[in-house]
VOGU-725244 format. One line per 3 residues: for each residue x, y, z of C-alpha. Coordinates in Angstrom, 1 decimal, padded with zeros to 4 digits. Example, Ala and Ser with C-alpha at 12.3 -4.5 7.8 and 13.67 -1.06 7.14 Angstrom:
BEGIN
012.3,-004.5,007.8 | 013.7,-001.1,007.1 .
***
This chain:
BEGIN
111.4,081.6,073.9 | 114.5,082.0,076.0 | 117.9,083.1,074.7 .
119.6,083.3,078.1 | 123.2,083.9,076.8 | 122.2,086.7,074.5 .
120.0,088.3,077.2 | 123.0,088.3,079.6 | 125.1,090.0,076.9 .
122.4,092.5,076.3 | 122.2,093.4,080.0 | 125.9,094.2,080.1 .
126.0,096.1,076.8 | 122.7,098.1,076.9 | 123.1,101.8,076.6 .
121.2,102.3,079.8 | 124.1,100.7,081.7 | 126.5,103.5,080.7 .
124.4,106.6,081.7 | 123.0,107.9,085.0 | 119.8,106.5,086.4 .
117.8,108.5,089.0 | 115.3,107.3,091.5 | 116.9,103.9,091.9 .
117.0,101.7,095.0 | 120.3,101.3,096.8 | 120.6,097.6,096.9 .
123.5,096.4,094.7 | 125.5,095.4,097.8 | 122.6,093.3,099.1 .
123.5,089.5,099.2 | 120.4,088.6,097.2 | 121.0,091.1,094.4 .
122.9,088.9,091.9 | 120.5,086.0,092.4 | 117.4,088.1,091.9 .
118.8,089.6,088.7 | 119.8,086.2,087.3 | 116.3,084.8,088.1 .
114.7,087.7,086.1 | 117.1,087.4,083.2 | 116.2,083.7,082.9 .
112.5,084.0,083.4 | 109.9,083.9,080.6 | 108.6,087.3,079.5 .
105.4,088.4,081.1 | 104.0,089.7,077.8 | 104.5,088.4,074.2 .
105.9,090.3,071.3 | 102.6,089.5,069.4 | 100.6,091.2,072.1 .
102.8,094.3,072.0 | 102.3,094.5,068.2 | 098.6,094.2,068.6 .
098.5,097.1,071.0 | 100.7,099.3,068.8 | 098.4,098.6,065.9 .
095.4,099.5,067.9 | 096.6,102.9,069.3 | 096.7,105.2,066.2 .
093.5,107.1,065.9 | 091.9,105.3,068.9 | 090.3,106.6,072.0 .
092.3,105.3,075.0 | 091.4,104.8,078.7 | 094.4,104.0,080.9 .
093.5,103.5,084.5 | 094.2,101.7,087.8 | 095.9,101.9,091.1 .
098.5,104.5,092.0 | 100.6,101.7,093.5 | 099.6,098.1,093.2 .
099.7,095.8,096.2 | 101.3,092.4,096.2 | 098.3,091.3,098.3 .
095.8,092.3,095.6 | 097.2,090.3,092.7 | 094.8,087.4,093.2 .
092.4,086.2,090.5 | 089.5,087.7,092.4 | 091.1,091.2,092.8 .
092.3,091.2,089.2 | 088.9,090.2,087.9 | 087.3,093.1,089.8 .
089.8,095.6,088.4 | 089.2,094.3,084.9 | 085.5,094.6,085.3 .
086.0,098.2,086.4 | 088.2,098.9,083.4 | 085.6,097.5,081.0 .
082.7,099.2,082.7 | 084.3,102.6,082.4 | 085.6,101.7,078.9 .
082.1,100.8,077.8 | 080.7,104.0,079.2 | 083.4,106.0,077.4 .
082.5,104.2,074.2 | 078.7,104.7,074.6 | 079.2,108.5,075.2 .
081.6,109.0,072.2 | 080.3,106.4,069.8 | 083.8,105.1,069.3 .
085.7,102.0,070.3 | 088.0,102.4,073.3 | 091.4,100.8,073.8 .
091.6,099.9,077.5 | 094.9,099.9,079.4 | 095.3,099.0,083.0 .
097.8,100.4,085.5 | 098.4,096.8,086.6 | 100.6,093.7,086.4 .
103.7,095.7,087.4 | 102.8,099.1,088.9 | 104.9,098.2,092.0 .
107.6,101.0,092.1 | 107.1,104.7,092.8 | 109.5,107.7,092.4 .
109.5,109.9,095.5 | 110.3,113.6,096.1 | 112.0,112.7,099.4 .
114.1,109.7,100.4 | 112.8,109.7,104.0 | 109.7,110.6,105.9 .
108.7,111.0,109.6 | 106.7,108.3,111.3 | 105.9,108.4,115.0 .
108.8,111.0,115.5 | 111.3,108.6,113.7 | 112.8,109.3,110.3 .
112.5,106.2,108.1 | 112.9,105.5,104.4 | 110.0,106.5,102.3 .
107.7,103.8,100.9 | 108.8,103.2,097.3 | 106.3,100.6,096.2 .
106.2,096.8,096.9 | 108.9,096.1,094.4 | 111.4,098.0,096.5 .
110.3,098.0,100.2 | 107.3,097.4,102.5 | 104.4,099.8,103.2 .
104.8,098.8,106.9 | 106.3,101.9,108.5 | 109.5,100.7,110.3 .
113.2,101.4,109.6 | 113.8,097.7,109.0 | 110.8,097.0,106.6 .
111.6,100.1,104.6 | 115.0,098.8,103.6 | 115.3,098.2,099.9 .
115.3,094.4,099.2 | 116.2,093.1,095.7 | 114.3,089.9,096.4 .
111.2,092.0,095.9 | 111.9,092.2,092.2 | 111.3,088.5,091.9 .
108.1,088.8,094.1 | 107.0,091.6,091.7 | 107.6,089.3,088.7 .
105.6,086.5,090.3 | 102.7,088.8,091.3 | 102.7,090.3,087.8 .
102.7,086.9,086.2 | 099.5,086.0,088.2 | 097.8,089.2,087.0 .
098.9,088.7,083.4 | 097.5,085.2,083.3 | 094.1,086.5,084.4 .
094.3,089.4,082.0 | 095.2,087.2,079.1 | 092.2,084.8,079.8 .
089.9,087.8,080.2 | 091.1,089.5,077.0 | 090.7,086.2,075.0 .
087.2,085.4,076.3 | 085.4,083.1,073.9 | 087.1,084.5,070.9 .
089.7,082.8,068.7 | 092.0,085.9,068.9 | 092.4,088.6,071.6 .
090.5,091.8,071.1 | 092.7,094.8,070.1 | 090.8,096.9,072.6 .
092.4,095.0,075.5 | 092.6,095.3,078.4 | 096.4,095.6,078.1 .
098.9,096.2,080.9 | 101.1,099.2,081.7 | 103.3,100.5,084.4 .
106.0,103.1,085.1 | 109.3,101.5,084.0 | 111.2,102.9,087.0 .
113.5,100.2,088.3 | 116.2,099.7,085.7 | 117.5,096.5,087.4 .
114.1,094.9,086.9 | 113.0,096.2,083.5 | 116.3,095.7,081.7 .
116.4,092.0,082.7 | 113.0,091.5,081.1 | 114.0,092.7,077.6 .
113.6,090.0,075.1 | 113.9,089.5,071.3 | 110.9,089.1,069.1 .
111.3,085.6,067.5 | 109.5,086.8,064.4 | 111.2,090.1,063.8 .
114.4,089.9,065.8 | 113.6,093.3,067.4 | 113.9,093.9,071.1 .
110.8,094.4,073.2 | 110.2,094.9,076.9 | 108.7,091.8,078.3 .
107.5,093.2,081.6 | 104.5,095.0,080.2 | 102.7,096.1,077.0 .
103.0,099.8,077.5 | 105.8,101.1,079.8 | 106.0,104.8,080.6 .
108.6,107.1,082.1 | 107.6,109.8,084.7 | 108.3,113.5,085.0 .
111.3,112.8,087.2 | 113.0,110.2,084.9 | 112.4,111.5,081.4 .
115.9,113.0,080.8 | 116.8,112.0,077.3 | 120.5,111.4,078.1 .
119.8,109.2,081.1 | 119.0,105.5,081.6 | 115.2,105.3,081.5 .
114.9,107.0,078.1 | 117.9,105.1,076.7 | 116.3,101.8,077.8 .
112.9,102.5,076.3 | 114.5,103.8,073.1 | 115.9,100.3,072.5 .
112.6,098.4,072.5 | 109.6,098.4,070.1 | 106.8,098.6,072.7 .
104.5,101.7,072.6 | 106.1,103.9,075.2 | 104.7,106.7,077.3 .
106.2,109.8,078.8 | 104.6,112.1,081.4 | 104.8,115.8,080.7 .
104.6,118.1,083.7 | 104.0,121.9,084.0 | 107.7,122.8,084.1 .
108.5,120.9,080.8 | 109.8,123.1,078.0 | 109.0,122.4,074.4 .
112.7,121.8,073.6 | 112.9,119.2,076.5 | 110.0,117.2,075.2 .
111.1,117.4,071.6 | 114.5,115.9,072.6 | 112.6,113.0,074.4 .
110.4,112.5,071.3 | 113.4,112.4,069.0 | 115.1,109.7,071.1 .
112.0,107.6,071.6 | 110.3,108.1,068.2 | 113.0,108.9,065.6 .
111.0,107.4,062.7 | 107.8,109.2,063.6 | 105.8,105.9,063.8 .
102.1,105.8,064.5 | 101.3,104.0,067.8 | 104.9,104.3,069.2 .
104.7,107.5,071.3 | 102.2,108.2,074.1 | 102.5,111.7,075.7 .
100.7,112.1,079.0 | 100.1,115.6,080.2 | 099.9,116.1,084.0 .
100.1,119.8,084.7 | 097.3,121.0,087.0 | 094.1,122.7,086.2 .
095.5,126.2,085.8 | 099.1,125.7,084.7 | 098.0,123.6,081.7 .
096.6,126.6,080.0 | 100.0,128.2,079.5 | 102.3,125.2,079.6 .
100.7,122.7,077.2 | 099.9,124.6,074.0 | 103.4,125.4,072.9 .
104.5,121.8,073.6 | 101.6,120.4,071.5 | 102.4,122.7,068.6 .
106.1,121.9,068.6 | 105.6,118.1,068.8 | 103.1,118.2,065.9 .
105.3,120.5,063.8 | 108.2,118.0,064.3 | 106.1,115.3,062.7 .
105.6,113.0,065.7 | 102.2,111.3,065.6 | 101.8,111.2,069.4 .
098.9,109.6,071.2 | 098.0,112.5,073.6 | 096.5,111.5,077.0 .
095.4,113.7,079.9 | 096.5,112.7,083.4 | 094.4,115.3,085.2 .
095.2,113.9,088.7 | 098.9,114.3,089.5 | 098.9,118.0,089.0 .
095.9,118.5,091.3 | 097.0,116.8,094.5 | 096.7,118.7,097.7 .
097.7,117.8,101.3 | 095.2,118.5,104.0 | 096.0,119.6,107.6 .
095.2,116.0,108.6 | 098.2,114.8,106.5 | 096.0,113.0,104.0 .
096.6,113.7,100.3 | 093.5,114.2,098.2 | 092.2,115.5,094.8 .
089.1,117.5,094.1 | 087.0,116.0,091.3 | 086.1,119.5,090.1 .
089.8,120.2,089.5 | 090.4,116.9,087.8 | 087.4,117.5,085.4 .
088.5,121.0,084.7 | 092.1,120.0,083.7 | 090.8,117.1,081.5 .
088.4,119.3,079.6 | 091.0,122.1,079.2 | 093.4,119.5,077.8 .
090.9,118.4,075.3 | 090.2,121.9,074.2 | 093.9,122.7,073.8 .
094.5,119.7,071.6 | 091.4,120.6,069.5 | 092.6,124.2,069.1 .
096.0,122.9,067.9 | 094.4,120.6,065.3 | 095.5,117.5,067.2 .
093.4,114.7,068.6 | 093.0,114.4,072.4 | 093.1,110.6,072.6 .
091.9,110.0,076.1 | 092.6,109.8,079.8 | 095.2,108.4,082.1 .
093.6,108.2,085.6 | 094.1,106.6,089.0 | 090.9,104.6,089.8 .
090.1,102.0,092.5 | 088.0,099.0,091.7 | 086.3,099.3,095.1 .
083.1,101.4,094.8 | 083.4,102.4,098.4 | 086.8,104.1,098.2 .
086.7,107.7,099.6 | 090.1,109.3,098.6 | 089.1,112.1,096.4 .
086.5,114.8,097.1 | 083.5,115.2,094.8 | 080.5,113.3,093.7 .
079.5,110.8,096.4 | 082.4,112.0,098.7 | 081.0,115.3,099.8 .
083.7,116.8,102.0 | 087.1,116.2,103.8 | 085.5,114.4,106.7 .
084.3,111.7,104.3 | 087.8,110.8,103.3 | 088.5,109.0,106.5 .
085.7,106.5,105.8 | 087.5,104.3,103.3 | 091.0,105.6,102.4 .
093.1,102.5,101.4 | 095.6,103.7,098.7 | 099.2,102.7,099.3 .
100.3,106.0,097.9 | 098.2,108.7,096.1 | 094.4,109.1,096.2 .
092.3,107.4,093.6 | 088.9,108.1,092.2 | 086.1,105.6,092.8 .
084.2,104.2,089.9 | 081.4,106.8,090.2 | 083.8,109.7,090.3 .
085.6,108.3,087.2 | 082.3,107.9,085.4 | 081.5,111.6,086.1 .
084.9,112.6,084.7 | 084.3,110.5,081.5 | 080.9,112.0,081.1 .
082.3,115.6,081.4 | 085.0,114.8,078.8 | 082.4,113.5,076.4 .
080.1,116.5,076.9 | 083.1,118.8,076.4 | 082.2,121.0,079.4 .
083.1,121.3,083.0 | 079.4,121.9,083.8 | 080.2,124.5,086.4 .
083.1,122.6,087.9 | 085.7,125.2,086.9 .
***
């Protein structure tokens, strides 16, 4: 499957190499940088072109449930951990299907969700300013100045960890069937680190098209969706289904420009738009964007991320989310899409496989004091399975049931 020479040429000539890239680690002078990039360029793709095509074919008109960790841990990429995450995805996907009477495409935030954009480059720890944690692909979660230095060797470790997860996912997806189920579960992550992602672009041996071999469904975040910069340029060059987060400050013209670059042919299953606005701001910000995107002919798969716009920081320093706010935003999202004559395709949520996680308030986590009991996220707070099920049930009922 390898075309090493052409891959090397592609890396040098890709349009993403000629435009700015924000939120990138400062490591190009590191002695391990060239070796790490070469190893990635010569490695087998983590996903196949045929898998990417199956997901694209499954997305149009489907219900979608995209979920997983905020930031994956290298230490939780074992077969046991991966199996538990896949069971959680299927349990929630089955519940979604039962409540709606429809099949559900399941997509995990896994097998590559190792890099995080941050609003500040540094943070205070024990009265010392150190680099912020950027995900295990970039630096360590251990809070010292030395361990927080960006290390390009971590890209290779991320590849190896992702490969372990993808192998388990592929076996799980296949099961006892002759062909993999289109419902998945498939993989997704934020395509943040250009050095990593660009070196895993491969050519489909059947169609000669380029695809991103790091994951089935890459997405760009609110901070990296500028249409004239590297992340959008890179994803515009591949045929994967691609996602884009849409925040409360987004303007219709901004999102239309992104759509035009990523989806110029208005192809079903190509473009996934993920609204993450906050329970109140969504009411004003989202309707004009939905209307303009639909009027321009883009057949977007619209997902609600009702978590990122509802994060609060408590006096203790912990970040949390209130399940009531999450439910309210998700149901309002669905109502806005319905009013515009567009389909609300599903949810993009951060969920832990561990039932005992206490990072968000609501359901079995009754108050702020409960958060300390089992707060294990490397970055942002996740729902536990029971909270996620309550969200799914509220979506299916079409009501906040007093949560608003």
